[in-house]
N, C-alpha and C positions, 0 to 999 in steps of 0.2 A: 505494500498499498503507499510507505513513503517512498520507495524509487519513480512509483508511479504517482502521484504529489510534486516530485521532483521534476519527471522527465516532461509534465503538463505545467510545470510554472514554467518551465523551461520554454519550449515551444511557445508559451504564449508571450513570454519575452523578443522570441526572434519574430513573433507574426507582427506586435509593436513597436518593432526598430525601425521601421523607414521614417512610419511618425514620431516617434522621436527625434530623429534626424534633422527631421523636417525644421520640426517645431523647436530645435537647437541654431539650426541655421538662418532664425530671424536676426536683422541685422542687429535687433538689441541686444540678442544674447551675449553677439558674437564679439561686439562692442563693447559688452560688460565684461566680457573673459580679457577682454587684450588690455583697459584698461585696472584689471584685476592685477595681474602679473605684467605691466608694466615698468615699475621697480625692479625686480629679478630683472629683467628684460634688459634693461639701461643699465645695471651695475654687473651682468656679467658676458654680454656683446662687445667683443675684440675690436676695438676699431671709435667705439663709443666713452667706455670702460677710462681707456686711457686719461683722459682727459675732465674728469671727475676728479674733485679734491676726495681728500680721506685720511681720516682721523688716527687711521694704524699707522701702528708704528715701526713698520716696516715699508709704510707707503703705500704697499698695492694699493690701487683705487679699485682695482679690479675683482677684486671681496668685503665679503660683509665686513662691519664696523664692530659687530658683534658677533660675540659665539654663543646659542643657547644650547643645554642642557636636553634632556628629555623630561625633567620635571621640571622646567621652564619653562619648555612647549607645554604642557599639559598643561600647571598654573595661568598660561597665556588665555589656552582653551575657554578654562571656567572661565578667567575674568571676561571674556568677551560674550560668553553664553547668559553670566549670571547680567549683563546691560540689557544683553536683547530682551530677555525674560523684565526686566525691569521696564521696556518701554513696552513691551506685546501687554504689560500687566494695566500698565496705565490704560492703554487706546482700550483695553475689555472695561477696567472698570479704576475707578481714583481710587476711590476705596484697599482694593485688592494693590493695584503700583503701592501704593503706600506702605501698607500691610507687609508686602515684599520685600521694599528698599531697607524697611526696619530691620529684617532678619539679616536681609545681607549685611547692615552695619553691625548689628549685634556677631555673626557670625565671624566679622575681620577682626572685632574687638576682644573676643574670648577665644576666635579656636585661631592655633598657630601651625605651620606647616611644621611638621613630626622632622624631630632634629634627628642626627648622624649619631649611632651610639655605639656602632662599631670599637675592635679595639681601634688603641694609637698610643705612642709615644710622644706626648706631646707636655709640655707644664704650661700651666694656665696661670697669667701672670695677672697681678691687681696693680692699682698706681701706686701702693708702697714697696710691693715684691721685684716690680721690672727692671727698675736700674740695678738693684741689688744684683737679684740676677745675672743680665747683661756685662756687669763690672766683677764678679767674683770672679775669675778666672778670665783673664785675658787671652790664653789660648784654645781658648773654646769658642765656635766659630756659632749665631744662632741665625737659623731662620726663624721670624717672628709672624705672624698674622695679623694684621687690624681688624677685626672684623665686627656685626651689632647683628645682632639675635632678631634680628627684625627683616633683614635682609635676606634676600629669595637669593641673591648672586653667592655670598656666604656661606648660605644653608647647600647651595647646593654643589660651591666649593671642598665643603667638609670634607667629604669621603675622599678628596684625591689630595689635601694636604693631609691627612691622615694616613692615607696609604705608602704617603713621601715619608711620614716618617717611621714606620713600620721594616722599610726598607734602607732608610741611610741615617737611622740614630743611633750616635756613637757617643762613646764619651768625650768628643772630641768638635762635635758635630752635631745642636740638638735641636728641635724644635718648639716654638712656644706659641701662642694665642695670648692677644688682648682684648676686649668686649671696652671698646669707645666708644659705645655706644652708654657704659653703662659706668664709663670712667672717664668722663669729660676733659681732664687735666691730662691725659697718657695724648690723649691727640690733638693738641691746643700742643703740646710738648714736639712729637713727631708732625707736625704740620701734615697730618690724615682728616681729610673732615669726614665728620657721620651724614652730610646733608645727604639726600639719596640723589637730588641736582648734581653734587657733583662727580659721581658715580667714578668716587675714589675707594671702593669697596667689593669686594677686598680688596688689600692694599698689603705686599708683602717687602718685607724689610730682610736685608742683609746687614746683619752687625758681626765685626770683627774686632775683638781689643774693648768691647764695648760703644762700638764705634758705625754709624752707618757706612756701609761702602755702596751698596746702591738700594733701590725699588723698584718693583714694579704693582701696577702701570707709574709711568712717571708721569708728570706735571710739565703741561707748554705754559706759555709767557700770559696767557688768558686764565690760568688756574682750574686749567680745563685738566682731567683724566683723558692719557694717550690711549686708544683702546689697543687693550692687549688679551690673548686668548689663554686663560688660566686652566691649562691642561699640563697634564705631569709631563710629557713630552717637552713642551713651552721650558717649563721651568725648571728642566734636569739642563736642558741645553742654555738656558739666558743665567743661571746662578751656580753653572757650573758644578751641578752636584757629586758626580765623578771622582770629578779632582780633588773639591773638599774634602770628600770619603774618604779617597787615599788616604791623605796627607790627616785628616784624624784616627784612621789606621794605626797610624805610627806614631802617632801623642799619645795611643793606648800603651802600644809597645811600651814608648820608652820609656810611661810612667809603672811597665809591671803590670798591666792587668793583663786577665786572661784574655787570649782570641779572640773567646767568645763572645766576648763583652758588646762587638760590633756585628754586628749581622752582614750576610755576606751581600754584594749588589747583586743586581738583579742578572747583568751578564753574567755573572761569574755562579750563579746558585737560582734555581728557581724556585727554594724554597723561604719561608716567612718567619723568623722569629717567634719564637713564643712573646705571649703578655708580659710583657714585667709591669709589675704591679706598683711598685718604687717609682719606677722614673714617669708612668701613665697619669695621671688625675684625671680621676670620672670625671666626665662633665654632671654630675649629680653632686659632687662637691664642691663646684664653681660658686 
């Protein structure tokens, strides 16, 4: 019976297919489709995209100025769906529209996207402990993420940063995070804006000897963040993590520490280190 139902549906679709094509090929729908994909076409068409401006750090004007994760795509779909529902409810009945809008506002204020709760070798700083940790040992290199819990970009990046800490954390190379949405003084001191309009979240800063060496994203003359993709490959390349790891490994040996204290880098072994409870501070304890 199920096969017959599927075959009936399939043949019905084939029967109505010419009508569908005739309907879709009307000028209105063709023009609507072209207008819908206009940005994508202009941005990716050789001969046109080369003459466009770009905020990307590599200056590639034929690529997008942003990289969205799956979580961000899903979040955007939900957002636009809610906006469309608000409009439809208001057209149907103003009272229903107000009720639905109220529910959306309550949902936005009370429900937050799920936080990453997986394993990690990350030290969480406060405004009182950050400087102390960075200056405790000048031989230790720190990679610190400046983040805010309300930022969807930071939430999406959390798993990437955690994976990097699992692969590269060592006695001489450590990973840290500080919530500048909570500690405003840290935001001011290190000049990382927590404003959603600045697009500076998340920000990764490399510290050596307690001093900043580099950061991503960079800031242009107008105070805006230069677009940069927070992928694992980009971070490994830009921050020279493999080289920093090898130096950190030598530092561990020089201190007489066990070689097992540093996990193998990805190209040396596919295995990942076991969770180190002393070095990883749980997000529940922040």
